[in-house]
Every structure is written in C-alpha cells, then in structure tokens.
C-alpha positions, -999 to +999 in steps of 0.1 A: -036+034-669-054+006-686-067+007-723-102-001-730-107-025-760-135-025-784-157-055-783-154-076-815-185-077-836-183-111-851-204-140-839-175-162-827-171-141-794-177-171-772-145-187-784-124-159-767-142-157-734-117-178-713-088-154-722-110-124-714-118-137-680-081-144-672-073-108-681-100-096-658-088-116-628-052-104-633-065-068-635-084-072-602-054-088-585-030-061-596-054-034-584-057-049-549-020-054-546-014-017-556-040-005-529-023-027-503+011-013-511-002+023-507-019+014-474+012-002-459+036+026-466+012+054-455+009+037-420+046+030-415+059+065-414+087+069-388+074+081-354+094+105-333+098+092-298+083+115-271+106+128-244+077+123-220+068+088-230+055+065-203+057+034-224+063+004-201+084-013-228+108+017-229+110+018-191+117-019-189+145-018-215+162+011-197+159-005-163+170-040-172+197-035-199+231-036-183+245-017-213+220+011-207+229+011-171+266+015-178+259+044-201+238+063-176+262+055-147+291+069-166+274+103-170+256+106-136+267+079-113+254+096-082+219+102-096+203+069-109+174+074-132+149+053-112+155+060-076+126+049-054+141+066-024+127+100-029+120+122+001+090+115+023+072+142+043+079+137+080+044+147+091+026+123+067+033+102+037+010+111+008+004+092-024+014+122-044+048+123-028+054+086-030+079+073-056+062+056-085+063+018-079+080-004-105+060-017-133+046-052-128+068-066-155+100-051-140+121-068-114+124-050-081+161-041-084+177-041-049+143-048-032+126-080-024+092-065-032+092-027-036+054-024-043+044-042-010+071-024+010+060+011-003+024+004+006+033-008+041+056+022+045+027+046+038+006+029+063+034+031+089+038+068+084+000+072+089-005+050+119+027+042+138+031+059+172+059+056+197+059+069+233+093+082+246+098+080+283+102+116+297+138+111+307+148+122+272+129+155+275+125+166+311+162+168+320+186+196+312+223+194+302+231+224+323+244+224+358+208+225+372+200+191+357+169+176+373+186+142+375+222+134+382+223+111+352+206+134+327+235+130+302+227+094+298+192+101+286+194+134+267+201+136+230+238+143+221+245+180+217+270+174+188+261+141+170+282+149+140+314+151+160+338+127+143+349+115+178+316+096+181+329+073+153+311+040+152+285+051+178+270+078+156+239+058+147+230+052+183+227+089+190+212+098+156+184+073+162+173+091+193+176+126+178+157+116+147+130+099+167+124+129+189+121+151+158+099+127+139+061+126+134+060+091+150+063+104+186+031+107+206+026+123+240-004+100+245+009+066+256-025+050+250-020+055+213+015+040+212+024+007+197+059+009+211+077+026+241+113+039+238+137+037+267+161+065+259+193+056+278+226+057+259+250+028+262+277+049+246+272+077+271+273+052+300+305+038+286+321+073+288+307+081+323+332+072+350+303+065+374+289+037+352+314+028+325+321-009+333+299-036+317+286-050+350+277-015+363+260-006+330+238-038+333+229-028+369+220+007+358+198-006+330+181-031+352+173-004+378+159+018+351+136-009+337+124-016+372+117+021+378+096+026+347+078-006+357+069+010+390+061+045+378+043+036+346+018+009+338+029+003+302+058-021+310+036-044+331+009-046+304+032-065+281+061-076+302+083-052+282+075-068+248+064-035+233+095-017+246+128-011+229+162+005+233+189+014+208+227+010+210+257+007+188+284-001+214+296-037+219+290-036+256+254-030+249+251-067+241+249-075+278+232-043+290+199-062+296+216-093+312+204-085+347+167-079+340+150-110+327+120-094+310+142-068+294+165-095+280+139-119+268+110-096+257+122-061+248+135-053+214+172-044+209+178-019+181+215-027+177+245-026+154+257-058+170+232-080+151+247-115+151+229-148+148+257-163+168+253-139+197+234-152+226+217-119+235+205-112+199+172-128+188+166-125+151+130-115+142+126-099+176+156-076+177+164-051+149+197-046+130+208-009+131+232+003+103+265+014+117+273+047+100+302+071+105+294+108+112+290+126+078+270+156+069+273+156+031+264+131+005+294+119-015+295+124-052+304+090-066+333+081-089+318+063-119+328+027-127+352+039-154+373+057-128+375+027-104+408+011-114+415-010-083+398-044-080+394-046-042+403-025-011+406-033+026+424-016+054+419-025+091+434-036+123+439-074+127+438-076+165+410-098+178+402-111+143+415-144+130+396-138+097+414-105+091+448-121+099+441-149+075+431-123+048+463-102+053+485-133+053+470-145+020+468-113+000+490-086+015+517-092-012+493-095-041+498-063-061+465-067-079+446-064-046+449-034-022+446-053+012+465-038+041+466-038+079+472+000+074+466+016+040+496+036+025+471+060+010+441+078+025+413+055+036+387+073+016+407+070-016+406+033-013+368+034-014+366+059-041+389+042-065+379+005-061+352-016-075+349-039-044+355-031-008+358-057+019+339-058+051+357-083+073+346-093+108+366-077+136+357-080+172+321-079+162+303-090+130+295-054+124+318-025+115+312+008+097+329-005+066+296-018+050+281+017+052+315+033+042+315+012+010+279+022+003+286+059+010+315+059-015+298+037-041+321+007-037+303-027-039+306-043-004+322-077-002+310-091+032+331-117+050+313-118+083+294-149+091+261-148+111+256-111+103+219-101+104+223-074+078+203-041+082+170-039+065+174-075+052+136-080+051+134-051+025+167-051+007+180-080-014+217-077-005+227-101-032+218-074-058+243-049-045+269-068-025+289-100-026+286-123+004+314-148+010+318-173+038+349-172+060+359-206+046+361-192+011+388-166+017+412-185-005+390-182-035+382-145-029+402-131-058+389-158-082+353-151-072+356-113-078+375-117-111+347-141-123+320-115-119+310-103-154+312-066-160+275-064-167+267-079-132+291-055-116+274-025-133+240-038-122+252-040-086+267-005-088+234+008-102+215-009-073+240+005-048+232+040-060+195+033-052+200+021-017+224+048-005+197+070+010+187+042+033+221+044+050+220+081+058+209+100+090+193+134+092+187+153+124+151+158+112+144+125+094+132+124+059+125+101+030+135+065+033+165+073+055+181+052+082+157+063+108+125+056+089+139+023+076+147+013+112+113+024+124+097+002+097+115-028+112+099-020+145+065-014+129+064-049+114+069-062+149+039-044+163+008-061+175+022-078+205-006-089+228-010-063+256-033-061+286-053-029+290-034-002+308 
C-alpha cells in the first residue's frame, strides 16, 4: 500500500528530516484511523431480536406505549399480553404458579402496588384459615331437614339462576368459601369465623321476610352461637363476619350491639354515607350478575358509541337529572329504557355509566367490566370493591354528582391514548370480578378473602 523510498546518499540529509517526520506522523495517523474504521463496522452488525427476549427495556416499551397497546388491543382485546391475574391453585399458592411481578422500572398498571400485593396474597393462601359455623353443612335441603330454617343457611342449589340477579354474589361467596382451601374444621386455627345466614333467602322466606323480623332472626342467631361456642365471646364478635348483597342487609345487625359494632360486613351496599357501614372494618363485595361464560370483548375500533346508560329513574334524583339533561342528545345513548338490547349498549360503547339508584351500588360497574366498557361512576360515597388493591382511576372515570352538567365535555376531553390505556387496564382486572363455584386465581372470592385477611390480628382472649 505504501512505497518504500531509498535513503539519499548525500551528506545534506539533515536538511530534509523535518519533512520526513511529518510524513511518518501522517502515516501512523492514517493507519490508526483505518484500524478504528474496521473495528467499528465489525461490531455494529445488525442483531436479530430474539422471540424469547426478556430484555426489561423491551418489556417497558411494550407495556407503557399507548400506541403499542392500541395495536395489541385491536388484535386480541380479550387477552392482554401482561395479565397478572393468572390462575392460582386453590390448595396452595406456589411461587412457580404466581404471575411474574412487574419490573421495578414499570408502573403497576391498574394496581397500587402489584409486587407487595402478590407477596401478601401468597402468604394469605398459605396461612389464612376460616371456620364456618356448622349450620351451612349439617342441615339438608330435603323434607327431613334437621332445622326448620335450613334454607337460610345452606348454599344455594342453583346459584347461576338468572332470577338471583343482583344477589348472585352473596350466594357465590358462600359456595366458593365452602369449596376453598381456606376453610378449617379446627376453630383454634381460624383467624375468622363465618356466620352463614343468607339475607336474600330470608327476604324470600314468608316467615322472616320483613326487615324487623330479619334483624330479630340475626340477633337470635348471634346470641345462639355465643351460647353454644366460645369463639364469639373471645373477641366480642370482632373476628366474625357475614355476607350479603341485599339492601335490607344494612340493618340486619341493628338489634345485636356487638354484631353491629364489631363484626365485619361483607356487603355490596358499601357506602361511606351509610350509618351501618364502617370503612376499614367492613368489606366491599362486588355486585355481579349471574354469568357462566367469560365475554369475548369488542375491540376499541368497534366501539362507535361514546357513552351508554339505561336504568330506572325511580328513587334516584341523580338518574332523573341525568335523563333530563342528556336524553335528547343524539351523541349520547342515555335512556330510562334502552331501545336496543342492554348488552349491546355495553358491547358497542367506550364508556358506560354507573349511576346511583336506591343504593350507591348496582351491578352496572361489573356489567361494564364484563363487557369491556370503561365504567363512569356517578355514585358519591361508594367504597369501591378491592380499592386497597386496585387503582380505579386507571380503568374508570369517577365523577361527582355535582359535575353531571360537564359529563359530556369531560368524556370528550379524554385523549385516545388515555382511553386505550384504561381499556387495556380493564382487560387486566376483569378476572377479579368473576365468580367460580370452586374458586381459582385472583377471582372475586379470593380478592374478597384478601380484604378479610388484611383485617386479621384482632386481639382475642384464649378460647
């Protein structure tokens, strides 16, 4: 590449040394530059991405980019790529079966702190024990029942009967509990004691049905287990609980002081404004309609309506105000009675309204979640289910009663990327609002049980 020159033989060589040295320096610099060039291009060959790459940076980009979310949601809206709600064994919760926690640098999506919750959940599955009073097991639904009120304590024989309607969750909680790994036959091991009476069954029993009679029955039952078992007296009922999803259940404990003040209500009627509900003592139960099958969701691209609501306006000033303001707005599907099937409104809308009726709770929140429609909650003082775990602001819109006039403006102002993020988060939380006769995963039963577990540790005397 370079020519070698013969050395001059005359004696004036020293006059040309400066030029020779300059050439030598240029030669060295050129050689180094050429070597650097070769080194750079040999190390910068394109790398094929691995289909099994666990690179955190790739994971973060896929999880946090709204555009990436919209792309994946369009193809598989019912199967989000990072769903932390995978099934959990009912007998034990092993690390191998636990969903992978989010990376430290990721946000927690629809959760306040997924890592801490998942760790606590595993501990709950390992150590939490509940004793169920024998009334739920020792009776028979046949004519030879051992007690005349066996139907009030026994599990429902057909919990998926659509006629159960809004009270499905009350019955499914009992059925799921009795088939779960949390039940113990050794009360000394129990952190909580379940009183298995059904408010819904009492409401439908002509011998009991009135609110005052129901309160008498429940007070008598609490007094009986206090006499027959030592567990109630050890804590004054503070480690006891009952479940109900009927509005009359609010006053079921009104005639037994310790039951009212100390025991835990697991209830759909979870309102801060309600005198019988005590936040951080009582537990909000999701109100779910009887459904066996998981709904395949319509993707965002097929949701052409802005908002949907259909419901009775009796006993609800808020619903009446909503209908008066928006019933004639053709860009909003808000009706006292929908002209098209109820389910179609949820399937084809981006946002679905949950508006307070007689109670703060209705099944519309879970209906919206079931059909993939982002809930818009107009129900003040509602202690939303699983609120200590789920960040509802990441998959729903919460609006105060006084802001109804700005409802349309608020929804239209939500950027598409934010809506897609809420839709993606909604896909992740759906499994928390489902019931199974044998509980599994992070379903409604185990999520509710977790709310009880964090309330354990009440001081109790020795039995």
